[in-house]
C-alpha positions in Angstrom: -10.8 12.0 6.5 -8.9 12.2 3.4 -8.1 9.0 1.5 -4.9 8.5 -0.6 -4.9 5.6 -3.2 -1.3 4.5 -4.5 -1.3 2.7 -7.9 1.2 0.6 -9.8 0.7 -2.6 -12.2 0.4 -5.6 -9.8 0.1 -4.0 -6.2 3.1 -6.4 -5.3 6.0 -4.0 -5.0 5.6 -0.1 -5.9 2.1 0.7 -4.6 2.4 -1.4 -1.6 5.6 -0.2 -0.3 4.5 3.6 -1.1 1.1 2.4 1.3 3.3 1.0 4.0 6.0 4.0 3.8 3.5 6.6 4.0 1.5 4.9 6.7 5.1 4.8 8.7 5.8 8.4 8.1 2.5 9.6 9.5 2.6 7.0 12.5 6.3 8.5 13.3 4.8 12.2 13.2 2.5 11.3 15.8 -0.5 11.6 13.3 -1.4 7.6 12.8 -5.1 7.5 11.2 -5.5 10.8 10.0 -5.3 10.0 6.4 -6.4 6.6 5.2 -3.6 5.1 2.8 -4.4 2.1 0.6 -3.0 0.6 -2.6 -4.2 -1.3 -5.9 -2.8 -2.7 -9.1 -4.1 -2.1 -12.8 -3.3 -5.8 -13.2 -3.2 -7.2 -9.9 -4.0 -10.9 -9.1 -6.1 -10.6 -5.9 -4.6 -12.2 -3.2 -1.1 -12.1 -4.3 1.8 -11.5 -1.8 4.2 -8.9 -1.9 7.4 -9.7 -3.8 10.2 -11.1 -1.7 12.3 -8.3 -2.6 9.6 -5.7 -1.4 9.3 -7.5 1.7 12.9 -7.7 2.6 13.3 -3.8 1.7 10.7 -2.8 3.8 12.1 -5.1 6.5 15.2 -3.3 6.3 13.4 -0.3 6.9 11.5 -1.9 9.9 8.4 -2.1 8.2 6.3 -5.5 7.9 5.0 -6.0 4.4 4.6 -9.8 4.6 1.0 -9.6 5.3 0.2 -7.6 2.1 -2.3 -9.0 -0.4 -2.7 -7.8 -3.7 -5.8 -6.0 -4.9 -7.1 -4.6 -8.5 -8.3 -1.4 -8.6 -11.5 -0.7 -9.5 -14.1 2.1 -9.9 -15.2 2.1 -6.2 -11.6 2.2 -5.2 -11.2 5.3 -7.5 -14.4 6.8 -6.4 -13.5 6.6 -2.8 -10.1 7.9 -3.0 -9.3 11.8 -2.8 
């Protein structure tokens, strides 16, 4: 299975939103689970929640981002990604 890692600064907005949108697109295509999407941040504070603005925008798209928790990128995540 291909593994795609989205990366931004804090993993509370851009990369978490990209991960959620990519998962929804694949699901809408009837191909859920064919690609493993994840996200991380270069300066993320592990466990931080997605920003309230990101949660609201995703909600408007029918995507629940409220349960997202930030994580910091590390060598293992990079090595696992395609």
